[in-house]
DRENSERO-634677 format. One record per residue: residue number from 0; residue in one letter; x, y, z of N, C-alpha, C in turn. Coordinates in Angstrom, 2 decimals, always signed. Example, Ala and Ser with C-alpha at 12.3 -4.5 7.8 and 13.67 -1.06 7.14 Angstrom:
<recs>
REC    n  res       nX       nY       nZ      caX      caY      caZ       cX       cY       cZ
REC    0    a   +13.19    -5.69    +7.80   +12.30    -4.50    +7.80   +13.20    -3.30    +7.80
REC    1    s   +12.85    -2.25    +7.08   +13.67    -1.06    +7.14   +12.90    +0.03    +7.87
</recs>
This chain:
<recs>
REC    n  res       nX       nY       nZ      caX      caY      caZ       cX       cY       cZ
REC    0    x  +100.55   +52.08   +80.92  +100.97   +52.07   +82.32  +100.67   +50.71   +82.90
REC    1    x  +101.64   +50.16   +83.58  +101.47   +48.84   +84.15  +101.18   +48.98   +85.63
REC    2    x  +100.11   +48.37   +86.04   +99.73   +48.39   +87.45   +99.98   +47.03   +88.04
REC    3    x  +100.68   +46.97   +89.16  +100.96   +45.68   +89.80   +99.79   +45.30   +90.70
REC    4    x   +99.34   +44.10   +90.54   +98.25   +43.59   +91.36   +98.73   +42.33   +92.05
REC    5    x   +98.25   +42.07   +93.27   +98.79   +40.94   +94.03   +97.78   +39.80   +94.07
REC    6    x   +98.25   +38.55   +93.88   +97.41   +37.35   +93.97   +98.02   +36.41   +94.96
REC    7    x   +97.38   +36.10   +96.07   +97.96   +35.21   +97.08   +97.67   +33.77   +96.74
REC    8    x   +98.64   +32.87   +97.03   +98.41   +31.44   +96.85   +97.57   +30.90   +98.00
REC    9    x   +97.89   +31.28   +99.19   +97.13   +30.83  +100.35   +96.79   +32.06  +101.17
REC   10    x   +95.54   +32.49  +101.05   +95.18   +33.79  +101.61   +95.39   +33.85  +103.12
REC   11    x   +94.95   +32.82  +103.84   +95.10   +32.86  +105.29   +96.54   +32.90  +105.71
REC   12    x   +97.38   +32.07  +105.08   +98.80   +32.05  +105.43   +99.45   +33.38  +105.12
REC   13    x   +99.11   +33.96  +103.96   +99.73   +35.23  +103.56   +99.36   +36.34  +104.52
REC   14    x   +98.11   +36.32  +105.00   +97.70   +37.38  +105.93   +98.58   +37.36  +107.17
REC   15    x   +98.81   +36.17  +107.71   +99.65   +36.07  +108.90  +101.09   +36.44  +108.57
REC   16    x  +101.58   +35.98  +107.40  +102.97   +36.22  +107.05  +103.22   +37.71  +106.79
REC   17    x  +102.26   +38.37  +106.16  +102.43   +39.79  +105.89  +102.56   +40.57  +107.18
REC   18    x  +101.80   +40.16  +108.20  +101.89   +40.88  +109.47  +103.23   +40.61  +110.14
REC   19    x  +103.65   +39.35  +110.15  +104.88   +39.02  +110.87  +106.13   +39.42  +110.09
REC   20    x  +106.10   +39.27  +108.76  +107.30   +39.55  +107.95  +107.33   +41.01  +107.51
REC   21    x  +106.28   +41.46  +106.85  +106.28   +42.84  +106.37  +106.07   +43.82  +107.52
REC   22    x  +105.37   +43.38  +108.55  +105.16   +44.26  +109.69  +106.36   +44.29  +110.60
REC   23    x  +106.62   +43.20  +111.29  +107.70   +43.19  +112.28  +109.06   +43.25  +111.63
REC   24    x  +109.24   +42.50  +110.56  +110.57   +42.39  +110.00  +110.97   +43.63  +109.23
REC   25    x  +109.99   +44.35  +108.70  +110.30   +45.53  +107.91  +109.96   +46.81  +108.64
REC   26    x  +110.02   +46.83  +109.84  +109.51   +47.79  +110.75  +109.81   +49.21  +110.88
REC   27    x  +110.91   +49.94  +110.87  +110.83   +51.30  +111.42  +110.90   +52.41  +110.38
REC   28    x  +109.85   +52.60  +109.68  +109.82   +53.64  +108.67  +108.97   +54.81  +109.10
REC   29    x  +109.39   +55.99  +108.68  +108.55   +57.16  +108.86  +107.41   +57.04  +107.85
REC   30    x  +106.21   +57.18  +108.35  +105.06   +56.91  +107.50  +104.98   +57.91  +106.37
REC   31    x  +105.00   +57.44  +105.10  +104.92   +58.36  +103.98  +103.51   +58.92  +103.83
REC   32    x  +103.42   +60.14  +103.33  +102.11   +60.75  +103.12  +101.40   +60.06  +101.98
REC   33    x  +100.10   +59.70  +102.15   +99.38   +59.04  +101.08   +99.26   +59.95   +99.86
REC   34    x   +99.35   +59.34   +98.67   +99.20   +60.11   +97.45   +97.74   +60.23   +97.09
REC   35    x   +97.29   +61.38   +96.55   +95.91   +61.50   +96.10   +95.63   +60.55   +94.95
REC   36    x   +94.34   +60.23   +94.75   +93.98   +59.23   +93.74   +94.44   +59.61   +92.35
REC   37    x   +94.35   +60.89   +91.98   +94.74   +61.28   +90.63   +96.24   +61.13   +90.43
REC   38    x   +97.03   +61.32   +91.51   +98.47   +61.16   +91.40   +98.84   +59.69   +91.32
REC   39    x   +98.12   +58.84   +92.09   +98.38   +57.40   +92.04   +98.17   +56.88   +90.64
REC   40    x   +97.15   +57.41   +89.95   +96.83   +56.90   +88.62   +97.94   +57.16   +87.62
REC   41    x   +98.84   +58.12   +87.93   +99.92   +58.46   +87.01  +101.19   +57.67   +87.27
REC   42    x  +101.19   +56.89   +88.36  +102.40   +56.16   +88.72  +102.63   +55.01   +87.75
REC   43    x  +103.83   +54.93   +87.20  +104.19   +53.82   +86.33  +104.87   +52.75   +87.16
REC   44    x  +104.32   +51.57   +87.17  +104.89   +50.49   +87.97  +105.70   +49.56   +87.08
REC   45    x  +105.07   +48.90   +86.16  +105.79   +48.07   +85.20  +105.39   +48.52   +83.81
REC   46    x  +106.32   +49.04   +83.08  +106.04   +49.59   +81.76  +106.89   +48.85   +80.73
REC   47    x  +106.27   +48.44   +79.61  +107.05   +47.70   +78.61  +108.00   +48.61   +77.87
REC   48    x  +109.12   +48.07   +77.47  +110.03   +48.81   +76.60  +109.67   +48.57   +75.16
REC   49    x  +110.20   +49.35   +74.22  +109.92   +49.14   +72.81  +110.51   +47.82   +72.34
REC   50    x  +109.85   +47.20   +71.38  +110.35   +45.94   +70.84  +111.71   +46.16   +70.21
REC   51    x  +112.66   +45.29   +70.54  +114.01   +45.41   +70.03  +114.12   +44.71   +68.69
REC   52    x  +115.02   +45.19   +67.84  +115.26   +44.51   +66.58  +115.90   +43.16   +66.82
REC   53    x  +116.57   +43.01   +67.94  +117.18   +41.74   +68.29  +116.91   +41.49   +69.76
REC   54    x  +115.65   +41.10   +70.05  +115.22   +41.02   +71.43  +116.01   +40.00   +72.23
REC   55    x  +116.54   +38.98   +71.60  +117.32   +38.00   +72.31  +118.52   +38.60   +72.99
REC   56    x  +119.04   +39.72   +72.46  +120.19   +40.38   +73.07  +119.85   +40.99   +74.42
REC   57    x  +118.54   +41.16   +74.71  +118.15   +41.74   +75.99  +118.64   +40.87   +77.14
REC   58    x  +118.70   +39.56   +76.91  +119.18   +38.67   +77.95  +120.66   +38.91   +78.20
REC   59    x  +121.42   +39.03   +77.13  +122.86   +39.21   +77.26  +123.19   +40.58   +77.83
REC   60    x  +122.44   +41.61   +77.43  +122.76   +42.98   +77.82  +122.33   +43.29   +79.26
REC   61    x  +121.38   +42.53   +79.78  +120.89   +42.80   +81.14  +121.81   +42.14   +82.15
REC   62    x  +123.09   +42.51   +82.10  +124.10   +41.88   +82.94  +123.79   +42.10   +84.41
REC   63    x  +123.76   +41.03   +85.18  +123.52   +41.12   +86.61  +122.07   +41.15   +87.00
REC   64    x  +121.16   +41.33   +86.05  +119.74   +41.40   +86.38  +119.07   +40.03   +86.29
REC   65    x  +119.78   +39.04   +85.75  +119.23   +37.70   +85.59  +120.12   +36.71   +86.31
REC   66    x  +119.54   +35.95   +87.22  +120.31   +34.99   +87.98  +120.63   +33.74   +87.18
REC   67    x  +121.57   +32.98   +87.70  +121.96   +31.73   +87.05  +120.76   +30.79   +86.98
REC   68    x  +120.53   +30.24   +85.80  +119.43   +29.31   +85.61  +118.16   +29.95   +85.09
REC   69    x  +118.09   +31.28   +85.06  +116.87   +31.95   +84.60  +116.95   +32.40   +83.14
REC   70    x  +118.15   +32.29   +82.53  +118.34   +32.84   +81.19  +117.39   +32.23   +80.15
REC   71    x  +117.25   +30.91   +80.16  +116.40   +30.26   +79.16  +114.95   +30.67   +79.31
REC   72    x  +114.51   +30.79   +80.55  +113.14   +31.22   +80.76  +112.90   +32.64   +80.28
REC   73    x  +113.89   +33.52   +80.49  +113.76   +34.89   +80.02  +113.75   +34.93   +78.49
REC   74    x  +114.59   +34.13   +77.87  +114.58   +34.06   +76.41  +113.23   +33.59   +75.88
REC   75    x  +112.64   +32.60   +76.54  +111.33   +32.11   +76.13  +110.28   +33.21   +76.27
REC   76    x  +110.39   +34.00   +77.34  +109.44   +35.09   +77.54  +109.61   +36.16   +76.47
REC   77    x  +110.84   +36.52   +76.17  +111.08   +37.52   +75.14  +110.57   +37.04   +73.79
REC   78    x  +110.74   +35.75   +73.52  +110.26   +35.20   +72.25  +108.74   +35.26   +72.17
REC   79    x  +108.08   +35.15   +73.32  +106.61   +35.17   +73.34  +106.06   +36.59   +73.42
REC   80    x  +106.82   +37.48   +74.03  +106.39   +38.87   +74.20  +107.55   +39.77   +73.80
REC   81    x  +107.52   +40.26   +72.57  +108.65   +41.03   +72.04  +108.82   +42.37   +72.73
REC   82    x  +107.81   +42.81   +73.47  +107.92   +44.07   +74.19  +108.54   +43.92   +75.57
REC   83    x  +108.81   +42.70   +75.98  +109.37   +42.50   +77.32  +110.82   +42.98   +77.34
REC   84    x  +111.10   +43.90   +78.26  +112.43   +44.50   +78.38  +112.94   +44.25   +79.80
REC   85    x  +114.04   +43.52   +79.91  +114.52   +43.08   +81.22  +114.85   +44.25   +82.15
REC   86    x  +115.72   +45.19   +81.77  +116.05   +46.27   +82.70  +114.84   +47.09   +83.14
REC   87    x  +113.94   +47.37   +82.20  +112.78   +48.18   +82.55  +111.82   +47.40   +83.45
REC   88    x  +111.69   +46.11   +83.20  +110.84   +45.29   +84.05  +111.38   +45.26   +85.49
REC   89    x  +112.68   +45.07   +85.64  +113.27   +45.00   +86.97  +113.09   +46.33   +87.70
REC   90    x  +113.28   +47.45   +87.00  +113.08   +48.75   +87.64  +111.63   +48.92   +88.07
REC   91    x  +110.70   +48.48   +87.21  +109.29   +48.58   +87.56  +108.94   +47.69   +88.75
REC   92    x  +109.55   +46.51   +88.80  +109.30   +45.60   +89.92  +109.81   +46.20   +91.23
REC   93    x  +110.94   +46.89   +91.17  +111.46   +47.55   +92.36  +110.49   +48.63   +92.86
REC   94    x  +109.91   +49.37   +91.92  +108.92   +50.37   +92.30  +107.70   +49.71   +92.94
REC   95    x  +107.28   +48.58   +92.36  +106.13   +47.87   +92.90  +106.41   +47.35   +94.30
REC   96    x  +107.61   +46.84   +94.51  +108.02   +46.33   +95.82  +107.86   +47.42   +96.88
REC   97    x  +108.36   +48.60   +96.58  +108.28   +49.73   +97.51  +106.83   +50.16   +97.74
REC   98    x  +106.06   +50.26   +96.66  +104.69   +50.73   +96.78  +103.83   +49.79   +97.60
REC   99    x  +103.98   +48.49   +97.37  +103.18   +47.51   +98.10  +103.54   +47.53   +99.59
REC  100    x  +104.83   +47.53   +99.89  +105.24   +47.56  +101.29  +104.71   +48.80  +101.99
REC  101    x  +104.88   +49.95  +101.37  +104.48   +51.19  +102.03  +102.97   +51.25  +102.23
REC  102    x  +102.21   +50.78  +101.24  +100.75   +50.78  +101.38  +100.32   +49.88  +102.53
REC  103    x  +100.96   +48.73  +102.66  +100.61   +47.81  +103.75  +101.01   +48.41  +105.10
REC  104    x  +102.21   +48.96  +105.17  +102.69   +49.51  +106.44  +101.76   +50.60  +106.98
REC  105    x  +101.32   +51.48  +106.12  +100.49   +52.58  +106.61   +99.00   +52.21  +106.63
REC  106    x   +98.67   +50.98  +106.24   +97.28   +50.54  +106.28   +96.40   +51.25  +105.29
REC  107    x   +96.95   +51.56  +104.13   +96.22   +52.31  +103.10   +95.39   +51.34  +102.27
REC  108    x   +94.15   +51.15  +102.67   +93.28   +50.20  +101.99   +92.96   +50.62  +100.57
REC  109    x   +92.81   +51.91  +100.34   +92.53   +52.39   +98.98   +93.69   +52.09   +98.04
REC  110    x   +94.91   +52.33   +98.52   +96.08   +52.05   +97.70   +96.21   +50.55   +97.43
REC  111    x   +95.95   +49.74   +98.44   +96.03   +48.30   +98.26   +94.95   +47.79   +97.30
REC  112    x   +93.78   +48.42   +97.32   +92.73   +48.03   +96.38   +93.16   +48.30   +94.95
REC  113    x   +93.97   +49.33   +94.76   +94.49   +49.67   +93.43   +95.60   +48.71   +93.03
REC  114    x   +96.39   +48.28   +93.99   +97.55   +47.44   +93.69   +97.24   +45.95   +93.70
REC  115    x   +96.17   +45.52   +94.36   +95.94   +44.10   +94.61   +94.64   +43.62   +93.99
REC  116    x   +94.59   +42.30   +93.75   +93.32   +41.72   +93.35   +92.51   +41.46   +94.62
REC  117    x   +91.26   +41.02   +94.45   +90.34   +40.92   +95.58   +90.84   +39.98   +96.66
REC  118    x   +91.38   +38.82   +96.26   +91.80   +37.83   +97.25   +92.92   +38.37   +98.14
REC  119    x   +93.94   +38.94   +97.50   +95.07   +39.40   +98.30   +94.75   +40.69   +99.04
REC  120    x   +93.95   +41.55   +98.41   +93.51   +42.75   +99.13   +92.82   +42.35  +100.43
REC  121    x   +91.97   +41.29  +100.36   +91.30   +40.82  +101.57   +92.31   +40.31  +102.60
REC  122    x   +93.39   +39.65  +102.13   +94.41   +39.16  +103.05   +95.14   +40.31  +103.72
REC  123    x   +95.50   +41.33  +102.92   +96.14   +42.51  +103.49   +95.23   +43.18  +104.51
REC  124    x   +93.97   +43.33  +104.15   +93.04   +44.02  +105.04   +92.83   +43.24  +106.33
REC  125    x   +92.85   +41.90  +106.24   +92.73   +41.09  +107.45   +93.93   +41.33  +108.37
REC  126    x   +95.13   +41.40  +107.78   +96.32   +41.65  +108.59   +96.29   +43.05  +109.18
REC  127    x   +95.85   +44.02  +108.40   +95.75   +45.39  +108.90   +94.74   +45.48  +110.04
REC  128    x   +93.60   +44.80  +109.86   +92.57   +44.82  +110.90   +93.09   +44.21  +112.20
REC  129    x   +93.86   +43.12  +112.09   +94.43   +42.50  +113.28   +95.40   +43.44  +113.98
REC  130    x   +96.19   +44.15  +113.18   +97.15   +45.11  +113.72   +96.41   +46.24  +114.44
REC  131    x   +95.36   +46.74  +113.80   +94.59   +47.83  +114.39   +93.88   +47.38  +115.68
REC  132    x   +93.41   +46.14  +115.68   +92.73   +45.62  +116.87   +93.68   +45.56  +118.06
REC  133    x   +94.95   +45.32  +117.78   +95.97   +45.31  +118.83   +96.44   +46.71  +119.19
REC  134    x   +95.98   +47.70  +118.45   +96.39   +49.07  +118.70   +97.81   +49.36  +118.25
REC  135    x   +98.31   +48.59  +117.28   +99.67   +48.75  +116.81   +99.73   +49.58  +115.53
REC  136    x  +100.77   +50.37  +115.41  +101.02   +51.19  +114.22  +102.44   +50.92  +113.75
REC  137    x  +102.61   +50.66  +112.47  +103.93   +50.44  +111.91  +104.53   +51.76  +111.45
REC  138    x  +105.75   +52.01  +111.88  +106.46   +53.24  +111.53  +107.72   +52.80  +110.77
REC  139    x  +107.53   +52.45  +109.49  +108.56   +51.74  +108.72  +109.12   +52.58  +107.58
REC  140    x  +110.34   +52.22  +107.17  +110.95   +52.91  +106.02  +111.82   +51.94  +105.24
REC  141    x  +111.60   +51.91  +103.94  +112.46   +51.14  +103.06  +113.72   +51.97  +102.83
REC  142    x  +114.83   +51.56  +103.43  +116.06   +52.34  +103.35  +116.68   +52.24  +101.97
REC  143    x  +116.81   +51.01  +101.48  +117.38   +50.81  +100.14  +117.08   +49.41   +99.66
REC  144    x  +117.01   +49.25   +98.35  +116.96   +47.93   +97.74  +118.36   +47.62   +97.25
REC  145    x  +119.00   +46.67   +97.89  +120.38   +46.33   +97.56  +120.46   +45.52   +96.27
REC  146    x  +119.45   +44.70   +96.02  +119.50   +43.79   +94.88  +118.10   +43.47   +94.41
REC  147    x  +117.91   +43.46   +93.11  +116.67   +42.97   +92.50  +117.10   +42.19   +91.26
REC  148    x  +116.85   +40.90   +91.28  +117.36   +40.03   +90.22  +116.32   +38.99   +89.85
REC  149    x  +116.13   +38.78   +88.55  +115.24   +37.72   +88.08  +115.90   +36.38   +88.36
REC  150    x  +115.21   +35.53   +89.10  +115.77   +34.23   +89.44  +115.04   +33.08   +88.75
REC  151    x  +113.90   +33.38   +88.15  +113.16   +32.35   +87.44  +112.18   +33.03   +86.49
REC  152    x  +112.00   +32.43   +85.32  +111.02   +32.94   +84.36  +110.51   +31.76   +83.54
REC  153    x  +109.24   +31.83   +83.18  +108.66   +30.75   +82.40  +107.45   +31.26   +81.65
REC  154    x  +107.10   +30.53   +80.59  +105.87   +30.79   +79.84  +105.14   +29.47   +79.70
REC  155    x  +103.93   +29.42   +80.21  +103.10   +28.23   +80.13  +101.83   +28.59   +79.38
REC  156    x  +101.80   +28.28   +78.08  +100.69   +28.73   +77.26  +100.74   +30.24   +77.12
REC  157    x   +99.70   +30.91   +77.58   +99.66   +32.37   +77.52  +100.12   +33.03   +78.81
REC  158    x  +100.43   +32.23   +79.83  +100.75   +32.78   +81.14  +102.27   +32.85   +81.33
REC  159    x  +102.75   +34.07   +81.54  +104.17   +34.29   +81.82  +104.34   +34.55   +83.31
REC  160    x  +105.42   +33.99   +83.86  +105.74   +34.20   +85.27  +107.20   +34.62   +85.39
REC  161    x  +107.44   +35.63   +86.20  +108.81   +36.09   +86.46  +108.97   +36.24   +87.97
REC  162    x  +109.94   +35.52   +88.52  +110.23   +35.61   +89.95  +111.49   +36.43   +90.16
REC  163    x  +111.44   +37.37   +91.08  +112.58   +38.21   +91.38  +112.98   +38.05   +92.84
REC  164    x  +114.28   +38.06   +93.06  +114.82   +38.07   +94.41  +115.13   +39.51   +94.81
REC  165    x  +114.55   +39.94   +95.91  +114.80   +41.27   +96.44  +115.60   +41.15   +97.73
REC  166    x  +116.67   +41.92   +97.81  +117.42   +42.06   +99.06  +117.39   +43.53   +99.42
REC  167    x  +116.87   +43.82  +100.60  +116.63   +45.22  +100.98  +116.96   +45.44  +102.45
REC  168    x  +117.19   +46.71  +102.78  +117.37   +47.14  +104.16  +116.14   +47.96  +104.56
REC  169    x  +115.54   +47.57  +105.67  +114.30   +48.20  +106.09  +114.40   +48.60  +107.56
REC  170    x  +114.08   +49.85  +107.84  +114.04   +50.33  +109.21  +112.65   +50.07  +109.76
REC  171    x  +112.59   +49.49  +110.97  +111.30   +48.99  +111.44  +111.04   +49.34  +112.90
REC  172    x  +109.85   +49.89  +113.15  +109.40   +50.18  +114.51  +107.90   +49.91  +114.59
REC  173    x  +107.48   +49.27  +115.65  +106.06   +49.11  +115.94  +105.73   +49.96  +117.16
REC  174    x  +104.68   +50.75  +117.05  +104.27   +51.63  +118.14  +102.89   +51.23  +118.65
REC  175    x  +102.63   +51.57  +119.91  +101.28   +51.36  +120.43  +100.41   +52.56  +120.08
REC  176    x   +99.18   +52.53  +120.53   +98.23   +53.59  +120.15   +98.63   +54.96  +120.68
REC  177    x   +99.50   +54.97  +121.70   +99.97   +56.24  +122.26  +101.28   +56.71  +121.64
REC  178    x  +101.77   +55.95  +120.66  +103.00   +56.34  +119.98  +104.27   +55.82  +120.62
REC  179    x  +104.14   +55.01  +121.65  +105.32   +54.44  +122.31  +105.88   +53.28  +121.50
REC  180    x  +107.20   +53.20  +121.41  +107.84   +52.12  +120.69  +107.75   +50.84  +121.51
REC  181    x  +107.19   +49.79  +120.90  +107.07   +48.51  +121.58  +107.91   +47.43  +120.91
REC  182    x  +108.43   +47.71  +119.72  +109.30   +46.75  +119.03  +110.08   +47.49  +117.97
REC  183    x  +111.30   +46.98  +117.68  +112.11   +47.56  +116.62  +113.02   +48.66  +117.12
REC  184    x  +113.68   +49.29  +116.17  +114.67   +50.32  +116.47  +114.56   +51.46  +115.48
REC  185    x  +114.77   +52.66  +115.97  +114.75   +53.83  +115.10  +116.04   +54.00  +114.31
REC  186    x  +117.09   +53.30  +114.73  +118.40   +53.53  +114.12  +118.96   +52.34  +113.36
REC  187    x  +118.50   +51.13  +113.65  +119.07   +49.94  +113.01  +118.16   +49.41  +111.91
REC  188    x  +118.70   +49.28  +110.71  +117.95   +48.71  +109.60  +118.08   +47.19  +109.63
REC  189    x  +117.03   +46.52  +109.18  +116.99   +45.06  +109.15  +117.13   +44.61  +107.71
REC  190    x  +118.03   +43.66  +107.45  +118.18   +43.10  +106.12  +117.08   +42.09  +105.83
REC  191    x  +116.46   +42.19  +104.65  +115.40   +41.27  +104.26  +115.72   +40.66  +102.91
REC  192    x  +115.25   +39.44  +102.71  +115.43   +38.74  +101.43  +114.09   +38.09  +101.09
REC  193    x  +113.57   +38.44   +99.93  +112.26   +37.95   +99.51  +112.29   +37.52   +98.06
REC  194    x  +111.38   +36.62   +97.72  +111.11   +36.25   +96.33  +109.69   +36.64   +96.01
REC  195    x  +109.53   +37.52   +95.02  +108.20   +37.91   +94.56  +108.03   +37.45   +93.12
REC  196    x  +106.91   +36.81   +92.83  +106.62   +36.31   +91.49  +105.50   +37.11   +90.85
REC  197    x  +105.77   +37.63   +89.67  +104.79   +38.40   +88.91  +104.28   +37.56   +87.75
REC  198    x  +102.97   +37.66   +87.47  +102.32   +36.85   +86.45  +101.52   +37.75   +85.51
REC  199    x  +101.53   +37.36   +84.24  +100.74   +38.11   +83.26  +100.27   +37.18   +82.15
REC  200    x   +99.05   +37.42   +81.68   +98.52   +36.74   +80.49   +99.01   +37.53   +79.28
REC  201    x  +100.03   +37.01   +78.60  +100.64   +37.77   +77.50   +99.78   +37.76   +76.25
REC  202    x   +98.72   +36.95   +76.25   +97.81   +36.96   +75.12   +96.65   +37.92   +75.30
REC  203    x   +96.60   +38.56   +76.46   +95.51   +39.47   +76.77   +95.88   +40.90   +76.41
REC  204    x   +94.85   +41.69   +76.12   +95.07   +43.11   +75.87   +95.37   +43.85   +77.17
REC  205    x   +95.08   +43.24   +78.28   +95.36   +43.83   +79.58   +96.86   +43.75   +79.85
REC  206    x   +97.55   +44.89   +80.00   +99.00   +44.87   +80.17   +99.46   +44.62   +81.61
REC  207    x   +98.52   +44.44   +82.53   +98.87   +44.36   +83.95   +99.62   +43.09   +84.31
REC  208    x  +100.69   +43.25   +85.09  +101.37   +42.14   +85.74  +100.81   +42.01   +87.15
REC  209    x  +100.60   +40.78   +87.60  +100.07   +40.52   +88.93  +101.14   +39.85   +89.79
REC  210    x  +101.26   +40.31   +91.01  +102.15   +39.66   +91.95  +101.44   +38.42   +92.48
REC  211    x  +101.86   +37.25   +92.04  +101.11   +36.03   +92.30  +101.64   +35.23   +93.48
REC  212    x  +102.84   +35.58   +93.98  +103.38   +34.82   +95.10  +104.46   +35.64   +95.80
REC  213    x  +104.51   +35.54   +97.10  +105.60   +36.13   +97.88  +106.14   +35.08   +98.82
REC  214    x  +107.43   +35.08   +99.02  +108.05   +34.13   +99.94  +109.36   +34.70  +100.44
REC  215    x  +109.82   +34.20  +101.56  +111.14   +34.56  +102.05  +112.20   +33.81  +101.26
REC  216    x  +113.31   +34.46  +100.97  +114.41   +33.83  +100.26  +115.44   +33.33  +101.25
REC  217    x  +116.13   +32.28  +100.87  +117.17   +31.72  +101.73  +118.34   +32.68  +101.81
</recs>
């Protein structure tokens, strides 16, 4: 089972960006019920596929999942990690995208501790604390992921990096402590475009991919 963990490049900047982008920009979702710890442990986020007899064909067969300019990097990754499967990785990344957003929106510190490394968990918690201090509650929903595509991949020594472009529609509402809507709309979804980069030490026995960078996409 692959667990996605988040690593921020600039913790202070990410804390502010998560509040403004993931909070305000991804705003009006009905808060999902938190999953119990034993159920969370069963969630598959990024799971490797079986090694292919001709792994290079994974690049050709994953039509539409790899953006222009990323093919060589994906081939290099497949050559270094024969278990890397493009379609399954993209599906797992989509699940991770949803899980991370929802955990942040509802301020689920336990879930974020499971999904994030210490640095980024601290950044998320700082943003959540600021939101709580203002008496704000996010009532957000991920309506749909329109697109998830690998836009960059590389292997540097034992470290593999895969960047994906996500295009999604998110319903966003911010409420005050009394439940009154102070920002967003209950009916209009907001289009978002993000680049998330996942990193893994392919020479390690640890199968976990870490989300090492988030940014807005053009």
